[in-house]
VEXSEZA-182317 format. One line per 4 residues: number of its first residue (from 0); for each residue x, y, z of N, C-alpha, C. Coordinates in steps of 0.2 Angstrom, whole numbers, plus 2048, in hexadecimal, padded with zeros to 3 digits. Example, Ala and Ser with C-alpha at 12.3 -4.5 7.8 and 13.67 -1.06 7.14 Angstrom:
BEGIN
0) 842,7E4,827,83E,7EA,827,842,7F0,827 ~ 840,7F5,823,844,7FB,824,840,800,827
REM end
This chain:
BEGIN
0) 0D5,96A,053,0DB,969,057,0D9,962,05B ~ 0D1,962,05F,0D0,95C,062,0CF,955,05F ~ 0CC,959,057,0CB,953,053,0D2,94F,050 ~ 0D6,952,050,0DE,950,04E,0DF,94C,053
4) 0DF,94D,05A,0E0,94A,060,0DD,943,05F ~ 0D6,943,05E,0D1,93C,05E,0D4,938,05A ~ 0D5,93A,053,0D8,936,04D,0DE,934,04F ~ 0E5,937,054,0E9,935,053,0E8,92F,05A
8) 0E5,931,05E,0E2,92B,064,0E0,925,060 ~ 0DC,925,05C,0D9,91F,058,0DF,91B,054 ~ 0E2,91F,051,0E9,91C,04E,0EC,918,053 ~ 0EE,91B,058,0F2,919,05E,0EF,912,061
12) 0E9,914,064,0E6,90E,066,0E5,908,063 ~ 0E5,908,05C,0E3,904,058,0EB,900,057 ~ 0F0,903,056,0F6,902,056,0F9,8FD,05D ~ 0F7,8FF,061,0F6,8FB,068,0F4,8F5,068
16) 0EE,8F4,065,0E9,8EF,065,0ED,8EA,060 ~ 0EE,8EB,05A,0F2,8E8,056,0FA,8E6,058 ~ 0FD,8E9,05B,103,8E8,05E,101,8E1,064 ~ 0FC,8E2,066,0FB,8DC,06C,0F9,8D6,069
20) 0F8,8D5,064,0F8,8CF,060,0FE,8CB,05C ~ 102,8D1,05C,107,8D0,055,10A,8C8,057 ~ 10B,8C5,052,10E,8BE,054,10A,8BB,057 ~ 104,8BA,056,0FE,8B7,058,0FD,8B2,052
24) 0FD,8AC,054,0FB,8A6,04E,0F2,8A6,04E ~ 0F1,8A1,049,0EA,8A1,046,0E7,89D,04D ~ 0EB,897,04E,0E7,893,055,0E8,898,05B ~ 0ED,89C,05C,0EC,89F,062,0E5,8A4,063
28) 0E4,8A6,05C,0DF,8AB,05C,0DA,8AA,05E ~ 0D8,8A2,05E,0D2,89D,05D,0D2,89A,065 ~ 0D6,89A,069,0D6,898,06E,0D3,89B,073 ~ 0CF,898,078,0CA,89B,07D,0CB,89A,083
32) 0CF,89D,088,0D0,89A,08D,0CB,899,091 ~ 0CC,895,097,0C6,893,09B,0C4,89A,09F ~ 0BE,89C,0A0,0BB,8A1,0A4,0BA,8A6,09E ~ 0BB,8A5,099,0BB,8AC,093,0B5,8A7,08E
36) 0B1,8AC,08B,0AC,8A9,085,0AF,8AC,07D ~ 0B3,8AF,080,0B7,8B0,077,0BD,8AF,077 ~ 0C1,8B0,071,0C7,8B0,070,0CA,8B7,06C ~ 0D0,8B6,06B,0D3,8BD,069,0D0,8BF,061
40) 0D0,8B9,05D,0CC,8BB,057,0C6,8BF,057 ~ 0C1,8BD,05C,0BB,8C0,05D,0BC,8C7,060 ~ 0C1,8C7,065,0C3,8CD,067,0C4,8D3,060 ~ 0C8,8D1,05C,0CA,8D6,058,0C4,8D8,053
44) 0C1,8D2,052,0BB,8D4,04E,0B5,8D8,050 ~ 0B4,8D7,057,0B0,8DB,05B,0B2,8E1,05B ~ 0B9,8E4,05C,0BB,8EA,05C,0B9,8EE,055 ~ 0BB,8E9,051,0B8,8EC,049,0B3,8EE,049
48) 0AE,8EA,04A,0A6,8EB,048,0A4,8F0,04E ~ 0A5,8F0,054,0A2,8F4,059,0A4,8FC,056 ~ 0AA,8FD,053,0AC,904,052,0A8,907,04C ~ 0A7,903,047,0A5,904,041,09C,905,044
52) 09A,900,048,093,901,04C,091,907,04F ~ 096,909,052,094,90F,056,094,915,051 ~ 098,916,04D,09A,91B,047,093,91E,043 ~ 092,917,040,08C,917,03C,086,915,03E
56) 083,914,045,07E,913,04A,078,919,047 ~ 07B,91E,047,075,925,048,075,928,041 ~ 078,923,03B,079,928,036,075,924,030 ~ 073,926,02A,071,921,026,076,91F,020
60) 07C,91E,021,081,91D,01F,082,916,01E ~ 086,912,01A,086,90B,019,08D,90A,01E ~ 08C,906,023,090,903,027,096,8FE,022 ~ 09C,901,023,0A2,8FC,01E,0A2,8F5,021
64) 0A0,8F3,027,0A1,8ED,029,09E,8E7,024 ~ 0A3,8E1,025,0A0,8DD,020,098,8D9,024 ~ 093,8D8,021,08D,8D7,026,08F,8D0,028 ~ 092,8CB,026,092,8C5,02A,096,8C5,031
68) 09B,8CC,031,09E,8CD,037,09A,8CE,03D ~ 093,8CF,03C,08E,8D0,041,08C,8CA,045 ~ 08B,8C4,042,08A,8BE,044,091,8BC,048 ~ 096,8BD,044,09D,8BB,048,0A0,8BF,04F
72) 09E,8C5,04C,0A1,8C8,052,09C,8CF,055 ~ 095,8CD,054,090,8D3,057,090,8D1,05F ~ 08C,8D5,062,08C,8D5,069,089,8D0,06B ~ 08A,8CA,06F,087,8C5,072,08A,8BF,06E
76) 08E,8C0,068,091,8B9,066,096,8B6,069 ~ 098,8B0,067,09E,8AD,068,0A0,8A9,064 ~ 0A7,8A5,064,0A9,8A2,05E,0A4,89A,060 ~ 0A3,898,064,0A0,891,065,099,890,061
80) 097,899,05E,091,898,05A,092,899,055 ~ 099,89A,053,09A,89C,04A,097,897,045 ~ 092,899,041,092,895,03D,095,895,035 ~ 099,899,035,09D,89C,030,0A5,89C,031
84) 0AA,89C,02D,0B1,89B,02D,0B2,8A3,02F ~ 0B6,8A6,036,0B6,8AC,037,0BD,8AF,032 ~ 0BE,8B4,032,0C4,8B7,02E,0CB,8B7,031 ~ 0D0,8B6,02C,0D6,8B5,02F,0D8,8BA,032
88) 0DD,8B8,036,0E1,8BE,03A,0E4,8C3,036 ~ 0E5,8C2,030,0E8,8C7,02C,0E3,8CA,029 ~ 0DC,8C8,028,0D7,8CB,026,0D5,8D1,02B ~ 0D5,8CF,031,0D3,8D3,037,0D8,8D9,038
92) 0DD,8D7,038,0E3,8DD,038,0E3,8E2,032 ~ 0E0,8DF,02D,0E1,8E4,027,0DB,8E8,028 ~ 0D4,8E6,02A,0CE,8E9,02A,0D1,8ED,031 ~ 0D2,8EC,036,0D4,8F1,03C,0D8,8F8,039
96) 0DE,8F5,034,0E3,8FB,033,0DF,8FE,02E ~ 0DA,8FC,029,0D6,8FF,025,0D0,903,028 ~ 0D0,903,02D,0C9,904,031,0CC,90B,032 ~ 0CF,90B,035,0D4,912,038,0D4,918,032
100) 0D5,915,02C,0D6,91A,027,0CE,91B,025 ~ 0C9,918,024,0C4,917,022,0C0,91E,028 ~ 0C3,91D,02E,0BE,921,033,0C2,927,032 ~ 0C7,928,030,0CB,930,02F,0C8,931,029
104) 0C8,92F,024,0C4,931,01D,0BD,932,01E ~ 0BA,92F,022,0B3,92F,021,0B0,935,027 ~ 0B4,934,02D,0B1,938,031,0B5,93F,034 ~ 0BB,93D,033,0C1,941,034,0BF,94B,033
108) 0BC,94B,02E,0BA,952,02B,0B2,954,02F ~ 0B0,950,032,0A9,952,035,0A9,94E,03B ~ 0AC,94D,03F,0AB,94A,047,0A7,94F,04B ~ 0A7,956,04A,0A3,959,04C,09B,95B,04A
112) 09A,956,046,093,956,042,08E,952,047 ~ 089,956,047,083,952,04B,081,94D,049 ~ 080,947,04C,07C,941,04A,075,943,049 ~ 071,93C,045,06B,93E,045,067,93F,04B
116) 068,93B,04F,066,93B,056,06B,939,05A ~ 06B,93B,062,070,938,066,070,932,067 ~ 075,92F,06A,077,928,06D,072,926,074 ~ 071,920,075,06D,921,07A,072,924,080
120) 078,923,080,07D,927,085,07D,92E,084 ~ 07A,930,080,07A,937,07E,07F,93C,07A ~ 082,937,078,087,93B,073,084,93D,06B ~ 086,942,069,082,946,064,088,947,05E
124) 08D,945,05F,092,947,058,097,941,059 ~ 09A,940,053,09F,93B,053,0A5,93C,057 ~ 0A7,942,058,0AC,943,05D,0AA,941,064 ~ 0A4,940,066,0A2,93E,06C,0A2,937,06D
128) 0A0,933,067,0A0,92B,065,0A6,929,066 ~ 0AB,92C,061,0B0,928,061,0B5,925,068 ~ 0B5,92B,06D,0B9,928,073,0B5,922,076 ~ 0B0,923,076,0AC,91C,077,0AD,916,074
132) 0B0,914,06E,0B3,911,06A,0B9,90E,06C ~ 0BE,914,06F,0C3,912,071,0C4,90F,078 ~ 0BF,911,07C,0BD,90E,084,0BC,906,081 ~ 0B6,906,07D,0B5,8FF,07D,0BB,8FA,079
136) 0BF,8FD,073,0C6,8F9,070,0CB,8F8,078 ~ 0CB,8FE,07C,0D0,8FC,082,0CD,8F5,087 ~ 0C7,8F6,087,0C4,8EF,08A,0C6,8E9,088 ~ 0C4,8E8,082,0C7,8E3,07E,0CF,8E1,07C
140) 0D2,8E6,07D,0D8,8E6,07C,0DB,8E1,083 ~ 0D8,8E3,088,0DA,8E1,08E,0D9,8DA,08F ~ 0D2,8D7,08D,0D0,8D1,08B,0D6,8CC,087 ~ 0D7,8D1,081,0DD,8CD,07D,0E4,8CD,081
144) 0E5,8D0,084,0EC,8D0,088,0EA,8CA,08D ~ 0E6,8C9,090,0E3,8C5,096,0E3,8BE,092 ~ 0E0,8BD,08D,0E1,8B8,088,0E8,8B4,085 ~ 0EC,8BA,084,0F3,8B9,083,0F6,8B5,089
148) 0F5,8B8,08E,0F7,8B5,094,0F5,8AF,095 ~ 0EF,8AE,095,0ED,8A6,095,0F0,8A3,090 ~ 0F1,8A5,08A,0F3,8A0,085,0FB,89E,088 ~ 0FF,8A3,08A,105,8A3,08C,107,89C,092
152) 101,89D,096,101,898,09B,0FE,891,09A ~ 0FB,891,094,0F8,88A,092,0FE,887,08E ~ 103,88C,08B,109,888,086,10D,886,08C ~ 10F,889,091,112,888,097,110,881,09A
156) 10A,87F,09C,108,879,09E,109,874,09A ~ 107,876,093,109,870,08E,10E,86E,08C ~ 114,872,08F,11B,86F,08E,11C,86C,094 ~ 119,86B,09A,11C,869,0A1,11A,861,0A0
REM end
């Protein structure tokens, strides 16, 4: 029962994240407001990469995230340092939707399985790691909402 709830939360939180970027243009996804280091595209890619990194960190399984995503969306990266073209919003949306299905298939039946070793925060099962990824996604969701507000303010000042 607990695991079903975690998987429902995963799907619901991801739906909320994708709803927050509904109607966003590629140009808007790349806008970095004053006071921010990253844009919405980076935040979406970072959510995707971080969730896989936490789930695959203590296993000997292959992380399904594209290798070049680490250079684009890994911790400490930012768009001003990108050396390659980032994925489109459509690709990121697709990967974020697909990720929910992959996690359900790969981990849904083994959320209570012990990791090879506990994480630095003492989490020892996938069921303990998953809520940490929800928290992380929520933090970046807040940033996405803040950037969208900044985009709207920017548009309003451009119109004056």
